[in-house]
LUMKEKOL-142929 format. One record per atom (N, C-alpha, C, CB): residue in three letters; x, y, z. Coordinates in steps of 0.02 Angstrom, whole numbers, plus 50000, padded with zeros to 5 digits. Glycine has a CB too. Example, Ala and Ser with C-alpha at 12.3 -4.5 7.8 and 13.67 -1.06 7.14 Angstrom:
2
ALA506604971650390ALA506154977550390ALA506604983550390ALA505654977650452SER506424988850354SER506844994750357SER506455000250394SER507044997050286
This chain:
334
UNK500434994050000UNK500005000050000UNK500445006250000UNK499525000050062UNK500345010749951UNK500745016749945UNK500485022249991UNK500755019249872UNK500945026450016UNK500745032150057UNK500615038150013UNK501285033750110UNK500115042050029UNK499955048049990UNK500525053049997UNK499295051150014UNK500595057649949UNK501095062949955UNK501005066850019UNK501065067649894UNK501525070250044UNK501465074150105UNK500865078850104UNK502105078050118UNK500485078850159UNK499895083050162UNK500065089750195UNK499335079550200UNK499705095150176UNK499845101650207UNK499725101450282UNK499395107050175UNK500235103550320UNK500205103050393UNK499635107250421UNK500855105250424UNK499475112850388UNK498935117150412UNK498245114350398UNK499005124050381UNK498215109150358UNK497575106250342UNK497165110450295UNK497185104950404UNK496505109150292UNK496055112750248UNK495405114350285UNK495905108750183UNK495065119450261UNK494385121050284UNK493925120850223UNK494355128150319UNK493415116650225UNK492955115950169UNK492255118250189UNK492935108650145UNK491925121450141UNK491235123950151UNK490775120750099UNK491215131650146UNK490185118750120UNK489675116050075UNK489015119650087UNK489595108450084UNK488715122650035UNK488115126650045UNK487495122650061UNK487985130849984UNK487025125950093UNK486355123050103UNK486025121950036UNK485925127650147UNK485505117950036UNK485165116449973UNK484425115449984UNK485475110249941UNK484045116349929UNK483335115049927UNK483235108549888UNK482935120949896UNK482975103449920UNK482815097249885UNK482115097649856UNK482875091249932UNK482015094249801UNK481375093749765UNK481225099949723UNK480805092649814UNK481365105949750UNK481195112349715UNK480475111949689UNK481705113749656UNK480035109849731UNK479315109249718UNK479155103949667UNK479025115949695UNK479395104649606UNK479165100449550UNK479505093649547UNK479295104049486UNK480085092849577UNK480485086849564UNK480655082649625UNK481115088849531UNK480155079349654UNK480265075349714UNK480845070449703UNK479625071549732UNK481375071049744UNK481975066849743UNK482375067649679UNK481775059649751UNK482195072249635UNK482535072849570UNK482835079749558UNK482055071349516UNK482615084849595UNK482865091649585UNK483165094249649UNK482305096249560UNK483705098149643UNK483995101349701UNK484355107649681UNK484475096549737UNK484355112649726UNK484665119049712UNK485095121249771UNK484135124349697UNK485705123649756UNK486155126149808UNK486005133549822UNK486885125249787UNK486085135649885UNK485885142349906UNK486475146749923UNK485425141749966UNK486425153049901UNK486935158149917UNK486585164549940UNK487395159549855UNK486565166050005UNK486255172150029UNK486555178349996UNK486315172750104UNK486125183149978UNK486365189149945UNK486815193349989UNK485775193349922UNK486755192550055UNK487175196550100UNK487885193850106UNK486855196750168UNK488035188450070UNK488715185750070UNK488875181050127UNK489205191250071UNK488395179850172UNK488515175350227UNK488565168150203UNK487965175950280UNK488875163850243UNK488945156850226UNK488375152850257UNK489635154050250UNK487905150750215UNK487335146850238UNK487495139550222UNK486665149050203UNK487835136350270UNK488055129450260UNK488555127550313UNK488355128550190UNK488755121250313UNK489225118750363UNK489945119350338UNK489075111350380UNK490405119450387UNK491115119550372UNK491445113750408UNK491435126250393UNK491955111050376UNK492345105550405UNK493085107250398UNK492175098750371UNK493435106750454UNK494165107750454UNK494495100950464UNK494385112750510UNK495005099450423UNK495355093050426UNK496105094450428UNK495175088450365UNK496435091650478UNK497155092850488UNK497505086150501UNK497275097750548UNK498065084850468UNK498465078850485UNK498665079050558UNK499095078250439UNK498635073250592UNK498755073050664UNK499095066550684UNK498105073950703UNK499285066250748UNK499595060150773UNK499085054550782UNK499945061550840UNK498465056350800UNK497935051450809UNK497285054250779UNK497835049650884UNK496835049950761UNK496185052050736UNK495775055350791UNK495795046150705UNK495425060650775UNK494975063950823UNK494415067350785UNK495365069050868UNK493865068550821UNK493295071950791UNK492945076050845UNK492805066950758UNK492765082150828UNK492375086250874UNK491885090450834UNK492835090850917UNK491365092650868UNK490855096850838UNK490825103450876UNK490165093450839UNK490775108850838UNK490675115550867UNK490115118850827UNK491335119750865UNK489935124850846UNK489445128550807UNK488765128650839UNK489395125650739UNK488325132850809UNK487675134250838UNK487235128150845UNK487335139350796UNK487315123150802UNK486865117450803UNK487215110850819UNK486515116850736UNK487815111350848UNK488175105250867UNK487805101450922UNK488885107050891UNK487505105050968UNK487165101851025UNK486605097251002UNK486895106951074UNK486285098950945UNK485725094950920UNK485955088050898UNK485395098450863UNK486605087250885UNK486875080750863UNK487235076950919UNK487345081850806UNK487345080250975UNK487765077251027UNK487445071051058UNK487905082351081UNK486785070651058UNK486455064851088UNK486315059251040UNK485825066951119UNK486525060050977UNK486405054850927UNK486925049350935UNK486435057850855UNK486695043350948UNK487145037750960UNK487475035050897UNK486785032250994UNK487215037050839UNK487515034650776UNK488145038550760UNK487015035350719UNK488615035450722UNK489215039150701UNK489015045350660UNK489685034650659UNK489345050850671UNK489195056950634UNK489305055850560UNK489615062750659UNK488915059250519UNK488965058350447UNK489635060550419UNK488405062050412UNK489955065250453UNK490635067250432UNK491105061250437UNK490895073150475UNK491035057350490UNK491465051450499UNK491275046050449UNK491395048650570UNK490635045450433UNK490425040750382UNK490725042650315UNK489655040450377UNK490715049150299UNK491005051550236UNK491765050350235UNK490855058950226UNK492085051650292UNK492805050350297UNK492965043050284UNK493075052450366UNK492595038550316UNK492725031350308UNK492645029150236UNK492265027350354UNK492105031550203UNK491995029650134UNK492545032350089UNK491315032250110UNK492765038450102UNK493305041450062UNK493945037450070UNK493415048750083UNK494125035850132UNK494755032150144UNK494715024950117UNK494915032050219UNK494115021950120UNK494035015350090UNK494155015650014UNK493335012650105UNK493915020949983UNK494025021749911UNK494765022849895UNK493605027649883UNK495095026649937UNK495825027549929UNK496185020849937UNK496095032649981UNK495995017049987UNK496315010549999UNK496235005949939UNK496035007350062UNK495645006249907UNK495535002149848UNK495995004049790UNK494805002649826UNK496245010249792UNK496725012549742UNK497445011449765UNK496615019949727UNK497525008249824UNK498185006749849UNK498515012549885UNK498615004649794UNK498115017349911UNK498385023249944UNK498165023450017UNK498155029549908UNK498585026150058UNK498435027050129UNK498705033750152UNK498725021250172UNK498455036150209UNK498675042650234UNK498725042650309UNK498205048050212UNK498915048250339UNK499005048750412UNK498345049450448UNK499465054550429UNK498345048850515UNK497745050450554UNK497535057650543UNK497865049050630UNK496905059050556UNK496625065650542UNK496245068350602UNK496185065350481UNK496335074750616UNK495935078350666UNK495405082250627UNK496375083150711UNK494765080650639UNK494225083550601UNK493755087450648UNK493825078050562UNK493575093550626UNK493115097650664UNK492535099550618UNK493465104050692UNK491925098250641UNK491325100350605UNK491045106650638UNK490785094650604UNK490995111950599UNK490645118050623UNK489925117550597UNK491015124650598UNK489485115350641UNK488795113850621UNK488385120250622UNK488475108550668UNK488325123350565UNK487975129750559UNK487245129050537UNK488325134150510UNK487095123650502UNK486405122650479UNK485995119050532UNK486395118750413UNK485375121250543UNK484945117650590UNK484805110550566UNK484285121450600UNK484765105950614UNK484645098950599UNK483905097850583UNK484865094450658UNK483755093250536UNK483065091650517UNK482695097950497UNK482695088150574UNK483015101950455UNK482745108550436UNK482455108850366UNK483275113650443UNK482605103850324UNK482415104350255UNK482885108550213UNK481725107150250UNK483475110150241UNK483965114250205UNK484585110150185UNK484185120150248UNK484515103650182UNK485075099450162UNK485625099350214UNK485365101850097UNK485435099150278UNK485915099450332UNK486405093550331UNK485555099650399UNK486145087450325UNK486585081650323UNK487015081650260UNK486175075150326UNK486725083650204UNK487105083850142UNK487685088850147UNK486655085750083UNK487565094550180UNK488085099550187UNK488675096850227UNK487805105850220UNK488545093450282UNK489085090550322UNK489485085450282UNK488805087250386UNK489125081050247UNK489435075850207UNK489875078850153UNK488915071250176UNK489595083450116UNK489955086250059UNK490565090350082UNK489495090750017UNK490485094150135UNK491065097850161UNK491635093150180UNK490865102250221UNK491465087550211UNK491975082650231UNK492315079750169UNK491665077050273UNK491925077750120UNK492215074550060UNK492645079450020UNK491655071850015UNK492405085650013UNK492785090649976UNK493425092450013UNK492365096949963UNK493385092750080UNK493995093950119UNK494505088450111UNK493815094850192UNK494275082250114UNK494725076550106UNK495015076350035UNK494365069950120UNK494605077849986UNK494845077949917UNK495405083149908UNK494275079549869UNK495325088949939UNK495845094149934UNK496465092249974UNK495575100849958UNK496355089650034UNK496925087850077UNK497365082550044UNK496675085350144UNK497055077650013UNK497425072149981UNK497595073649909UNK497035065749986UNK497545080049889UNK497765082349823UNK497365079249766UNK498495080949813UNK496705079049777UNK496215077249726UNK496335070549692UNK496195082549674UNK496315065149732UNK496425058549703UNK495815055449669UNK496665053949757UNK495215058149680UNK494605055049655UNK494295059249599UNK494115053949712UNK493925055849554UNK493555059349502UNK492905062049531UNK493415054549443UNK492615066949496UNK491985069949519UNK491435064649527UNK491755075349470UNK491395059949481UNK490885054749486UNK490975050549549UNK490915050149424UNK491595049549570UNK491725045849631UNK491495049849692UNK492465044049637UNK491605056349691UNK491385060649746UNK490625060549752UNK491635067849736UNK490285060849695UNK489555060549695UNK489315053949725UNK489275061449624UNK489635048449704UNK489445041949729UNK489555041449805UNK489855036449693UNK490125043949829UNK490265043749901UNK489755047949940UNK490965046249915UNK489605053849914UNK489125058249949UNK488435054949952UNK489085065049914UNK488225051949897UNK487585048649895UNK487545042749943UNK487425046349826UNK488085038849946UNK488095033149991UNK488085035350064UNK488715028849977UNK488455040650079UNK488455043150148UNK487765045750167UNK488985048750156UNK487445049450123UNK486775051950136UNK486285046150145UNK486535056550078UNK486365040950104UNK485925035150109UNK485995031350173UNK486055030650052UNK486575032050206UNK486675028350269UNK486215030850324UNK487395028950291UNK485965036950318UNK485505039650369UNK484785039850346UNK485735046550390UNK484685040750279UNK483995041350254UNK483705034650232UNK483975046150196UNK484125029550226UNK483875022950207UNK483965021250135UNK483165022350225UNK484055026250092UNK484175025050021UNK484545031149993UNK483515023749983UNK484865030149936UNK485265035449907UNK484825040749874UNK485765032549856UNK484925046949893UNK484575052649862UNK485095057949845UNK484015055549909UNK485115060149783UNK485625064849760UNK485375072049757UNK485875062749693UNK484735073249773UNK484455079849761UNK484725085149808UNK483715079649767UNK485045083349863UNK485375088249906UNK486135088049899UNK485195087149978UNK486425082049898UNK487165081649898UNK487465084349834UNK487385074449908UNK487135083249776UNK487445085449713UNK487435093049706UNK487085082349655UNK486875096649717UNK486925103949713UNK487405106749765UNK486245107049722UNK487425103849825UNK487895106249875UNK488615105249852UNK487785102649942UNK488735099749817UNK489405098249792UNK489585102349730UNK489465090849776UNK489135102649681UNK489295105449616UNK488985112249603UNK489085100749563UNK488495114249645UNK488185120849637UNK487615120749586UNK488705125749616UNK487245126349586UNK486715127349538UNK486085123349551UNK486965125849470UNK485695122549499UNK485085118449500UNK485235111949464UNK484475122249467UNK485165106349499UNK485365099949472UNK484755095249465UNK485905096649517UNK484735091749408UNK484215086849394UNK484525079849394UNK483855088349327UNK484245075249432UNK484475068349433UNK484225064749370UNK484235064649498UNK484675061649334UNK484505058149271UNK484835051249271UNK484735062349209UNK484615046749227UNK484925040149224UNK485655040649202UNK484535035649177UNK486085036849236UNK486785036549217UNK486955029649190UNK487235038149278UNK487595028149187UNK487815021749162UNK487775016349215UNK488525022349135UNK487735010249192UNK487735004349236UNK487195004749290UNK488425003649269UNK486635007749272UNK486075008049319UNK486135013149374UNK485985001449349UNK486665017149374UNK486755022249425UNK486475028949402UNK487495023049443UNK486265032849450UNK486005039549434UNK486575044449429UNK485495041849487UNK486485049549388UNK486945055149384UNK486525061449381UNK487435054449322UNK486835067149370UNK486445073449368UNK486665077849310UNK486525077249434UNK486225082549293UNK486385087649243UNK486165094449271UNK486025086249175UNK486585099449261UNK486415106149284UNK485895109249237UNK487045110749288UNK485385112149265UNK484865115549226UNK484985123049227UNK484165113949254UNK484775126549174UNK484835133849174UNK484345136849224UNK484705136749104UNK484515142749249UNK484075146249296UNK484095153649280UNK484305144949370UNK483525156949274UNK483515164149259UNK483895168049311UNK482795166649254UNK484345172249288UNK484785175949334UNK484415180949378UNK485305179449296UNK483815183049358UNK483455188049397UNK483015184949451UNK483025192249352UNK482905178449448UNK482475175349498UNK482855173749561UNK482165168949470UNK482555175449618UNK482855174349684UNK482435169349724UNK482925180949722UNK482715167249779UNK482375162449823UNK482305165449893UNK482765155649826UNK481695166349914UNK481555168549983UNK481485162250025UNK480905173149987UNK481935161350073UNK481955155150112UNK481815156850185UNK482645151650104UNK481345153150215UNK481165154350285UNK481195147650322UNK480455157550291UNK481545147650378UNK481585141650420UNK481225142850486UNK482325139650433UNK480655139450496UNK480315140050561UNK480685135950613UNK479575137750556UNK480635138050675UNK480985134650729UNK480615128250748UNK481055139250791UNK480615123550700UNK480285117150708UNK480745111850678UNK479565117050673UNK480795106150710UNK481205100650684UNK480745095450652UNK481625097450741UNK480905093550591UNK480515088550556UNK480995083550523UNK480035091850502UNK481165078150557UNK481625073250528UNK481365070550462UNK481725067450577UNK481825069350415UNK481635066850349UNK481265060250355UNK482255066050305UNK481485055950400UNK481155049450408UNK480415050250426UNK481505045150461UNK480275055050470UNK479575056350489UNK479175058950430UNK479545061250548UNK479485063450393UNK479145066450336UNK479005061250282UNK479555072050307UNK479455056550273UNK479355051350223UNK478805046450243UNK480005047450211UNK478725045450308UNK478195040950331UNK477505043550314UNK478255039850406UNK477455050150303UNK476805053050286UNK476585051550215UNK476825060450297UNK477055049050174UNK476915047850104UNK476615040950092UNK477545048750062UNK476165040250045UNK475905033650029UNK476435029349995UNK475275034149983UNK476385022850003UNK476885018449972UNK476845019049896UNK476765011249994UNK476245019549869UNK476145020249797UNK475635025849785UNK475915013549764UNK475855031549759UNK475365036849745UNK474905034849688UNK475725043449727UNK474315037749685UNK473845036049631UNK474145037749562UNK473185039849640UNK473925034049511UNK474165035249443UNK474055042549422UNK473825030649394UNK473505045349441UNK473355052249421UNK473885057049448UNK472655054349445UNK474095056149511UNK474615060349540UNK475285059149506UNK474665059149615UNK475435052949491UNK476065051249459UNK476125054449390UNK476145043749453UNK475585054049351UNK475585057049284UNK475635064649288UNK474955054949245UNK475265067449335UNK475305074749344UNK476005076949364UNK474795077149397UNK476325073049408UNK477015074549429UNK477485074449369UNK477245069549482UNK477435069349326UNK477885068749269UNK477795074549221UNK477765062149232UNK477175076249206UNK477045081849161UNK477275088449189UNK476325082149144UNK477175089349255UNK477375095549287UNK478135096449286UNK477115095849358UNK478505091149302UNK479235091549301UNK479495092749230UNK479535085149330UNK479215089149182UNK479425090249112UNK479285097449091UNK479055085349065UNK478705100049112UNK478545106949095UNK479025111849126UNK477845108549118UNK479235110649188UNK479725115049220UNK480395115049183UNK479835112949293UNK480635109049166UNK481265108549130UNK481215112249062UNK481465101149119UNK480655111249027UNK480555114648963UNK480545122248973UNK479905112348930UNK480195124549024UNK480155131749037UNK480835134849051UNK479675133149095UNK481245131249089UNK481915133749105UNK482355134249042UNK482255129349157UNK482285129548997UNK482695129548937UNK482445134548884UNK482705122648907UNK481805136148885UNK481525140548834UNK481405147648859UNK480885137748808UNK481455148648924UNK481315155248952UNK480585156848956UNK481655160348911UNK480155151848957UNK479435152748961UNK479245154049034UNK479045146548934UNK479225160449053UNK479125162349123UNK478415160549147UNK479245169749131UNK477925161049104UNK477245159349124UNK477185151949139UNK476735161349069UNK477485147749096UNK477475140549108UNK477875138849171UNK477755136749048UNK478425142249181UNK478825141049241UNK478415142149304UNK479445145749241UNK478045147649305UNK477625149049363UNK477095143649374UNK477285155749355UNK476815141049320UNK476295135849327UNK476595129249352UNK475945134849260UNK477235128249339UNK477545121849356UNK477945122049422UNK478005119649300UNK478005127849452UNK478355128349517UNK477875126349573UNK478625135549529UNK477675120049572UNK477195117449621UNK477355110049632UNK476455118449597UNK477075107349684UNK477195100349702UNK476535096649701UNK477535099849773UNK476405092949647UNK475765089449642UNK475745082549674UNK475575088849571UNK476315080349703UNK476335073349724UNK476465072249798UNK476855069849685UNK476855076549832UNK476995075149903UNK476795080849950UNK477725073749911UNK476745086849925UNK476605092549969UNK475965091650009UNK476555098949929UNK475455088949976UNK474815088050010UNK474855083350070UNK474305085549962UNK475295078450066UNK475375073750122UNK475795076650178UNK475695067250096UNK476275081050161UNK476735083750210UNK476505090350241UNK477405084750179UNK476075093950207UNK475855100550231UNK475605100350303UNK475315103250187UNK475215095350324UNK474965095350393UNK475525094750446UNK474485089750402UNK476125092650426UNK476675091850473UNK477015098450490UNK477185086950446UNK476875103650451UNK477205110150461UNK476695115250484UNK477555112550395UNK476755117850545UNK476275122650570UNK476205128750524UNK476475124950640UNK475585130650509UNK475435136750471UNK475705136650400UNK475695142750507UNK475865130750374UNK476155130550306UNK475705133550254UNK476315123350287UNK475065131750253UNK474625134250201UNK474545141850205UNK473935130950206UNK474505144450266UNK474465151750274UNK475095155150250UNK474325153650347UNK475675152150265UNK476315154950243UNK476365154650167UNK476895151150275UNK476165149150138UNK476185148450065UNK475735153650031UNK475965141350044UNK475135154450058UNK474675159350030UNK474945166450035UNK473995158950066UNK475285167950089UNK475585174650098UNK476125175950046UNK475865175450168UNK476525170950032UNK477065171649982UNK476765172749913UNK477515165449982UNK476255168949895UNK475955169649829UNK475605176449823UNK475445164049817UNK475295178749877UNK474975185349876UNK475485190949867UNK474575186449940UNK476095189749890UNK476625194749884UNK476905195149813UNK477185193249933UNK476745190249771UNK476995190349702UNK477485184949685UNK477305196849689UNK477545179849728UNK477985174249713UNK477725170249654UNK478075169649774UNK478195167449614UNK477995163149559UNK477785156349584UNK478565162449509UNK478065154249639UNK477905147849669UNK478165147549740UNK478195142049628UNK477865143249781UNK478075142649851UNK477915135549874UNK477735147949896UNK478395132449906UNK478295125549930UNK478765124049987UNK478395120549872UNK478735117850011UNK479205115550062UNK479895114850032UNK478965108950092UNK480395116550071UNK481085115250051UNK481255108150072UNK481575120450083UNK481365103850023UNK481465096850040UNK480855094050074UNK482095095950083UNK480975090550130UNK480415087650168UNK480135092550219UNK480635081250202UNK480395098750221UNK480175103750269UNK480565103050334UNK479425102950282UNK480425107450382UNK479895112350383UNK480045119050349UNK479705113750453UNK480665119950324UNK480825126150291UNK480395127050228UNK481575126550273UNK480295133250209UNK479885135050151UNK480305139450105UNK479225138650173UNK480215138550040UNK480545143149993UNK480025145949945UNK481115139449955UNK480155151949922UNK479725155149871UNK480175157849816UNK479275160749901UNK479985156749754UNK480355159549697UNK480055166349682UNK480325154749634UNK480485171449681UNK480245178349674UNK480655182149621UNK480285182049742UNK480365187349591UNK480695190849536UNK481205196149557UNK480195194049493UNK481205198249621UNK481665203449642UNK481695203649718UNK481435210449614UNK482155207749744UNK482255208049817UNK481655211049853UNK482875212149833UNK481315215849820UNK480745218949852UNK480185213849864UNK480475224749810UNK480045209849814UNK479545204649821UNK479765199449873UNK479405201149754UNK480415197949873UNK480685193249923UNK480555195649993UNK481425192149912UNK480675202150005UNK480585204850072UNK479845204550093UNK480825212150075UNK479395206050047UNK478685205850063UNK478465198650076UNK478265208850005UNK478705193950034UNK478535186850043UNK478785184250110UNK478815182649986UNK479405186050127UNK479685183850190UNK479295186550249UNK480425185950196UNK479095192850244UNK478705195950298UNK478045192050308UNK478555203350283UNK477715190450252UNK477085186850256UNK477165179850283UNK476765186650189UNK477685176450261UNK477805169550285UNK477965169550359UNK478395166350246UNK478405174050381UNK478585174250451UNK477995176350495UNK479175179050462UNK477585180750468UNK476985182850505UNK476505176950515UNK476625188650469UNK476455172750462UNK476025166850467UNK476285162050520UNK475965163350400UNK476935160950520UNK477225156550571UNK477135159650641UNK477975155350557UNK477265166150645UNK477205169550709UNK476505169250738UNK477415176750703UNK476005169650694UNK475305169150717UNK475155162350747UNK474835170550659UNK475565157450729UNK475485150750758UNK475975149550815UNK475585145450703UNK476315154950837UNK476785154450893UNK477455151550875UNK476475150450946UNK477645151750812UNK478275148750789UNK478755154250767UNK478155143750732UNK479345154550797UNK479855159150776UNK480185156650712UNK480385160150831UNK480535161150676UNK480825159050612UNK481425163450594UNK480305159250557UNK481835160950548UNK482385164650518UNK482285164750443UNK483085161650537UNK482585169650409UNK482475170250337UNK483095172750302UNK481885174850323UNK483145170950238UNK483695173050195UNK483415174450125UNK484255167750192UNK483685179550093UNK483565180650021UNK484175177949985UNK483435188350004UNK484055173149940UNK484615169449909UNK484585169649833UNK484615162349933UNK485175169249804UNK485245167249734UNK485465159949734UNK485765171849695UNK485545157049675UNK485835150449673UNK486585150949686UNK485705147049604UNK486845146349725UNK487565145849734UNK487845141949674UNK487755142449803UNK488145145449628UNK488375142349565UNK489005138149576UNK488515147749512UNK489405140149625UNK490055136849635UNK490005130149671UNK490515141349674UNK489555129749719UNK489505123649758UNK490035123349813UNK489575117549713UNK490205117349835UNK490685116549890UNK491375119049870UNK490725109149912UNK491745121749919UNK492385124649904UNK492835124949965UNK492295131749875UNK493475126149952UNK493975126750005UNK494045134150024UNK494655123849983UNK494025135450089UNK494135142250114UNK494845142950138UNK493625143850170UNK495115149150138UNK495785150250165UNK495805148350239UNK496005157650155UNK496235143750258UNK496265141450327UNK496425147050375UNK496785135950334UNK496865151550354UNK497085156850400UNK496565162250410UNK497725159950374UNK496045162350367UNK495545167650373UNK494925165550412UNK495345169950304UNK494925159250437UNK494335156850471UNK494525153750537UNK493945151850428UNK494145155350589UNK494255152450655UNK493615149250679UNK494505157750706UNK493675143050702UNK493095139550729UNK492965141950800UNK493205131850728UNK492325142650815UNK492135144750882UNK491865138750920UNK491615150250879UNK492135137450979UNK491905131751020UNK491275133851056UNK492455129551071
């Protein structure tokens, strides 16, 4: 077994953005990476440093939410999968000290688990001087995500990894891959996270094992219409297809005041509004910052009327995806 080239002693800091799964029209097939207009980092960070022994710690605003979980952290799952892939190539490396700065709320519908996984994988890829192909990184991220959700879903990990709006499509050898879709540069995303936890597993239990044929056909036509609208610039069709005809109705009762919040966003001038992933976060597609502010006010007011506090961001798509930050310019807070 060969040893990897010397690794940078200072290690690396990797960032992976939050993401919206489904994007209303594409259950388990569409995902979008988020970049707040104010320049803040909406996503998790992972620091990896060569060390004498392996270690792992969590810091950040939402680390405590994971401290009682008896399962191995997803960052460690991602690390193990990455090192197993290296070993299969005949490579090995030193022990690693890993720190997760958990900035995204857990069970939020903002791709929290995907962000941790992707930041870990991108950090390892940079630390070990990029030994893996992009397709291998996608496969590792999907497998790590599947270890907690029960099956592989790429609609959060791929946009967090590669940026933009990503559509899951058939790949080779029966595996799924993705393609980036165009997105109008003037359209923004008003994102609101209510202070409610909704685990993905719970949200999935609300879905029927087999939806009716009518819903399935409507879903297929709606997603195809959205893809067509994005490629042709048909804004009217885009607005008609920014909806969820297959799962939203089953999940809406799990999110307090969701229908009132959705109605407020649409009244403000949003083209569409739905759950972000499995919820409880909500996103609305809006034509400008002014509409975004009005939509956010209405959504937060709806949540507040139900006694639920919330946070909000006005976002564009994060085109870059996961990336390495300058180690010397960032300090983790315990």
